[in-house]
FISE-826846 format. One record per residue (C-alpha): x, y, z. Coordinates in steps of 0.1 Angstrom, whole numbers, padded with zeros to 4 digits, always signed. Layout:
N
XYZ;...
//
This chain:
511
+0568+1868+1467;+0599+1848+1470;+0596+1810+1447;+0610+1777+1462;+0633+1764+1442;+0630+1726+1425;+0669+1720+1432;+0670+1717+1467;+0691+1689+1477;+0695+1665+1505;+0732+1650+1511;+0717+1619+1519;+0695+1617+1489;+0691+1582+1475;+0680+1575+1434;+0697+1601+1416;+0688+1614+1379;+0715+1622+1360;+0698+1644+1330;+0707+1638+1294;+0702+1664+1265;+0712+1683+1235;+0739+1704+1235;+0716+1730+1227;+0686+1722+1238;+0670+1716+1276;+0668+1682+1287;+0629+1661+1274;+0642+1633+1300;+0668+1614+1322;+0688+1587+1336;+0680+1577+1368;+0706+1559+1386;+0707+1529+1411;+0739+1527+1433;+0754+1494+1426;+0751+1498+1387;+0777+1511+1362;+0767+1539+1341;+0791+1533+1315;+0789+1509+1293;+0792+1522+1257;+0800+1559+1242;+0767+1562+1238;+0766+1565+1277;+0794+1581+1279;+0779+1611+1253;+0746+1611+1274;+0761+1619+1308;+0786+1643+1294;+0756+1663+1278;+0743+1663+1314;+0773+1671+1330;+0770+1703+1305;+0736+1708+1313;+0739+1706+1350;+0773+1730+1347;+0751+1758+1332;+0722+1757+1355;+0749+1767+1382;+0758+1806+1361;+0736+1834+1362;+0697+1840+1372;+0696+1838+1412;+0730+1820+1416;+0745+1851+1406;+0720+1882+1414;+0722+1870+1452;+0758+1880+1457;+0753+1913+1440;+0719+1926+1458;+0740+1915+1493;+0762+1945+1486;+0765+1980+1472;+0759+1984+1435;+0715+1979+1436;+0687+1991+1453;+0656+1974+1455;+0629+1992+1440;+0594+1989+1458;+0586+1967+1428;+0612+1940+1445;+0582+1923+1464;+0611+1910+1490;+0629+1889+1465;+0664+1884+1478;+0648+1903+1500;+0668+1889+1533;+0701+1888+1520;+0700+1922+1505;+0691+1937+1536;+0710+1911+1559;+0693+1921+1592;+0678+1901+1611;+0657+1879+1586;+0690+1865+1570;+0692+1832+1585;+0700+1797+1579;+0665+1794+1562;+0676+1817+1534;+0661+1806+1502;+0685+1824+1477;+0717+1809+1497;+0700+1773+1504;+0693+1773+1465;+0728+1783+1458;+0743+1751+1478;+0718+1727+1466;+0722+1736+1429;+0758+1733+1431;+0758+1702+1451;+0730+1688+1427;+0757+1693+1400;+0788+1680+1418;+0766+1646+1424;+0765+1648+1386;+0802+1652+1380;+0807+1628+1406;+0789+1603+1393;+0809+1604+1358;+0839+1604+1375;+0835+1575+1393;+0819+1553+1364;+0844+1568+1332;+0875+1546+1349;+0851+1515+1341;+0848+1526+1305;+0865+1505+1278;+0868+1520+1245;+0871+1506+1217;+0891+1528+1196;+0914+1551+1197;+0885+1580+1188;+0866+1570+1217;+0895+1567+1238;+0906+1604+1232;+0863+1614+1239;+0867+1597+1267;+0897+1616+1276;+0882+1649+1273;+0852+1642+1293;+0871+1632+1325;+0888+1664+1319;+0858+1681+1320;+0840+1664+1350;+0871+1677+1369;+0870+1712+1354;+0834+1711+1362;+0833+1699+1396;+0866+1725+1405;+0841+1754+1398;+0813+1741+1419;+0838+1739+1448;+0855+1771+1440;+0816+1786+1441;+0812+1769+1472;+0841+1777+1490;+0841+1816+1479;+0807+1819+1498;+0802+1794+1529;+0835+1796+1538;+0861+1824+1556;+0885+1835+1531;+0920+1811+1523;+0948+1826+1552;+0979+1810+1551;+0977+1813+1589;+0943+1793+1593;+0944+1759+1578;+0916+1749+1603;+0889+1773+1592;+0859+1754+1580;+0843+1754+1548;+0821+1733+1529;+0815+1688+1531;+0841+1676+1503;+0819+1650+1487;+0840+1634+1463;+0818+1598+1459;+0786+1592+1454;+0774+1576+1482;+0737+1583+1493;+0743+1570+1532;+0771+1595+1539;+0764+1621+1563;+0802+1641+1559;+0813+1669+1583;+0824+1703+1564;+0862+1701+1551;+0886+1728+1564;+0888+1758+1537;+0927+1746+1530;+0912+1713+1519;+0883+1727+1497;+0908+1745+1475;+0933+1719+1476;+0906+1695+1461;+0899+1723+1437;+0937+1726+1425;+0935+1685+1423;+0909+1687+1403;+0923+1717+1381;+0955+1696+1375;+0937+1664+1363;+0919+1687+1338;+0949+1704+1326;+0961+1675+1315;+0934+1658+1297;+0924+1688+1282;+0960+1703+1270;+0949+1693+1236;+0914+1712+1236;+0924+1746+1223;+0912+1779+1237;+0882+1791+1213;+0862+1821+1221;+0827+1816+1230;+0834+1776+1235;+0805+1760+1248;+0822+1733+1265;+0854+1736+1281;+0888+1740+1271;+0923+1745+1281;+0921+1783+1284;+0891+1778+1308;+0911+1754+1328;+0935+1786+1332;+0908+1813+1340;+0898+1791+1370;+0937+1785+1380;+0935+1823+1375;+0906+1827+1404;+0924+1797+1422;+0959+1813+1425;+0943+1848+1433;+0921+1834+1464;+0954+1817+1476;+0971+1847+1474;+0999+1833+1450;+1003+1864+1428;+1026+1858+1403;+1004+1827+1395;+0977+1843+1393;+0991+1869+1371;+1013+1842+1347;+0975+1823+1342;+0958+1853+1333;+0984+1864+1310;+0979+1830+1297;+0948+1835+1289;+0948+1872+1278;+0975+1860+1254;+0961+1830+1237;+0961+1822+1201;+0922+1821+1201;+0919+1856+1199;+0893+1867+1229;+0894+1905+1223;+0877+1935+1247;+0849+1952+1231;+0863+1989+1219;+0832+2007+1202;+0796+2011+1206;+0788+1986+1180;+0810+1961+1195;+0795+1960+1225;+0762+1957+1213;+0772+1927+1196;+0785+1910+1227;+0760+1916+1254;+0725+1917+1234;+0731+1894+1208;+0760+1870+1216;+0783+1876+1195;+0814+1888+1203;+0843+1882+1212;+0848+1886+1249;+0840+1850+1261;+0860+1826+1270;+0831+1804+1272;+0798+1810+1264;+0772+1782+1271;+0743+1775+1244;+0706+1789+1245;+0681+1782+1224;+0647+1797+1219;+0626+1765+1220;+0637+1758+1255;+0622+1793+1266;+0594+1781+1284;+0568+1799+1303;+0575+1841+1303;+0567+1843+1342;+0596+1857+1360;+0603+1825+1377;+0600+1802+1353;+0609+1767+1366;+0628+1762+1336;+0652+1788+1326;+0653+1811+1358;+0690+1801+1365;+0700+1811+1330;+0682+1846+1334;+0689+1880+1353;+0651+1892+1352;+0652+1907+1383;+0669+1939+1366;+0649+1942+1333;+0616+1923+1345;+0595+1934+1316;+0560+1936+1303;+0535+1952+1279;+0497+1962+1283;+0473+1982+1262;+0473+2014+1281;+0514+2020+1291;+0529+1999+1265;+0563+1983+1268;+0572+1989+1299;+0600+1979+1326;+0589+1972+1361;+0631+1959+1377;+0631+1948+1415;+0666+1966+1417;+0680+1998+1400;+0718+2007+1399;+0727+2026+1432;+0743+2059+1422;+0774+2048+1440;+0778+2020+1406;+0767+2051+1386;+0793+2074+1396;+0823+2053+1388;+0816+2055+1354;+0828+2083+1329;+0805+2098+1304;+0821+2081+1275;+0824+2046+1293;+0809+2019+1269;+0798+2001+1298;+0777+2032+1309;+0763+2030+1277;+0759+1996+1271;+0746+1980+1304;+0726+2010+1317;+0697+2030+1302;+0677+2057+1314;+0653+2059+1284;+0630+2034+1286;+0597+2037+1306;+0596+2021+1339;+0564+2014+1361;+0570+2013+1400;+0540+2010+1423;+0516+2030+1400;+0538+2053+1385;+0558+2061+1356;+0590+2072+1356;+0614+2080+1323;+0649+2099+1325;+0647+2099+1356;+0670+2072+1365;+0690+2040+1351;+0680+2008+1354;+0710+1979+1342;+0707+1965+1312;+0735+1943+1308;+0713+1916+1304;+0685+1930+1288;+0685+1899+1266;+0689+1883+1232;+0664+1890+1205;+0666+1856+1190;+0659+1838+1223;+0623+1857+1226;+0590+1850+1203;+0577+1885+1209;+0589+1921+1214;+0594+1919+1252;+0626+1918+1264;+0629+1885+1286;+0666+1886+1299;+0675+1856+1282;+0714+1850+1272;+0737+1824+1266;+0756+1821+1298;+0790+1837+1299;+0810+1821+1330;+0844+1838+1320;+0849+1865+1301;+0880+1880+1290;+0876+1917+1309;+0883+1896+1345;+0913+1884+1337;+0928+1913+1333;+0914+1926+1361;+0931+1892+1379;+0963+1902+1364;+0960+1939+1374;+0953+1929+1411;+0978+1905+1412;+1009+1922+1399;+1005+1951+1423;+0999+1927+1450;+1036+1907+1439;+1049+1943+1441;+1051+1948+1400;+1032+1980+1396;+1042+1988+1363;+1029+1953+1348;+0998+1960+1368;+0992+1996+1353;+0996+1975+1319;+0969+1953+1326;+0947+1979+1341;+0950+2003+1317;+0946+1980+1287;+0913+1971+1300;+0903+2007+1307;+0915+2026+1277;+0895+1995+1253;+0861+2008+1275;+0869+2043+1268;+0878+2049+1302;+0906+2073+1310;+0941+2056+1321;+0947+2058+1358;+0974+2046+1379;+0975+2013+1393;+0964+2017+1435;+0944+1995+1453;+0916+2020+1451;+0916+2023+1411;+0917+1983+1405;+0890+1975+1431;+0871+2001+1410;+0874+1986+1379;+0864+1952+1393;+0830+1971+1400;+0824+1983+1371;+0835+1959+1341;+0823+1925+1365;+0788+1942+1375;+0758+1920+1375;+0781+1886+1368;+0780+1877+1412;+0814+1884+1421;+0814+1913+1441;+0806+1892+1474;+0842+1874+1468;+0857+1907+1459;+0847+1930+1489;+0854+1893+1513;+0891+1891+1491;+0900+1929+1502;+0880+1926+1532;+0860+1955+1525;+0824+1964+1536;+0808+1991+1523;+0791+2020+1542;+0755+2023+1520;+0742+2020+1488;+0730+2057+1479;+0701+2059+1456;+0702+2078+1423;+0685+2109+1431;+0656+2108+1405;+0648+2075+1417;+0638+2086+1453;+0603+2076+1450;+0611+2044+1435;+0633+2028+1460;+0632+2013+1490;+0647+2036+1520;+0659+2035+1556;+0692+2020+1571;+0688+1983+1556;+0684+1996+1521;+0700+2028+1506;+0719+2033+1536;+0726+2003+1544;+0763+1995+1565;+0779+1965+1561;+0812+1962+1573;+0841+1938+1567;+0837+1921+1602;+0801+1912+1594;+0794+1875+1596;+0766+1877+1570;+0801+1878+1543;+0801+1840+1550;+0768+1825+1541;+0747+1801+1563;+0751+1764+1561;+0711+1756+1551;+0694+1747+1581;+0673+1719+1559;+0708+1701+1554;+0718+1707+1594;+0687+1689+1602;+0692+1655+1584;+0734+1660+1585;+0739+1664+1624;+0776+1664+1611;+0773+1698+1597;+0783+1725+1621;+0767+1761+1615;+0783+1788+1606;+0787+1816+1636;+0759+1841+1638;+0734+1820+1623;
//
């Protein structure tokens, strides 16, 4: 049964709480804001609110915010144990409406975070540093706030707006809220206006974070993280030359990001959170683990538990009861020696679904199995350190951008660098091969929706693994699902609760 999110946000919400926290832990309290008061009067205030922004940013990644977009598409099949979790968006049938919990929560959590960023941006301008050290801290924090806001709006426009099209400047996206105002009831801005604001925020972030050098697994924004978002921005707005340029800036960074190239490195990266792939890697500690339920109110947003929900009983021992397992369509893309197949998928574990035990019959998805240091027993809990940007995506952006720009040699160079490092066969740079590599490399990261949308591709079926016939849901809305590129569902609904209190919001067609 689907949960309600504690993060539901109303655009007209009044008193606002901005969380403060140690960077390594979840907060124990919060700082309340009353309209009209000055929030930043000392470096202590600034640091607390800066930490609050870090926490807001972390909550906008992984968990339900990445899973919903994955389960909407063709990489996963609902098992008989899925309990209707992500059911409406997986089926995309008449039950997928403007009241859908998952798309509502995606909207709510991002706008909750945006209010935090806006408050910081509003109040940092009044801060008077006492020395150069405080001035430097304030400059960096202001750059971080603009970076965070750019990322939030990029996530929102990718899901609730149509594609950026040069000839369609009037297409609606999401409200642009740049200042805290509890009385404001904003209308939706256009797709072009939202992307223009993303660029404006990135430009400020780039200026203020220019001196913050990239670092593998940085817990806070760096200039490399800014460049990674620039690469996404230019890919979306079809400036192929700049998309490739910014992706290569990150690839060639002196930070030393590197793709895992053997089994040991893959395990170090994706199990122990100690690899060289993350452009950013956000903190997590055992102390914040909270309850062990799959939908813990504290940690759900940073766990991808739907892939590897596990439990242990005296009768069956340790077993998995995933809500979703990989489709055969996805599995077919990997060669036997592909490091990603070996690390991210496992068919040897015991699986129990609908009372039946399965083993060595089908793969489950273990990319987010969990870091052993972030659990207190031997039951995997899918808790890892969130990695918002990974170097693999930069190779994919460069390959796609160079191909669209007409430079097939550079496109092939970028594509082959990724393929051969992962143990896959190098291929020609073609649209099909580039798209397949996106699918294989970024599976589970929540990017599948934006990719299919950007390519104007739908999908025809999500063929289930042969050995999973008795474990997965079947029928036209499940394994045989067809979602054409013309479907209105590629643009998510504006939550009906928001429209009820803000009549200036116009719903997307078809909902």
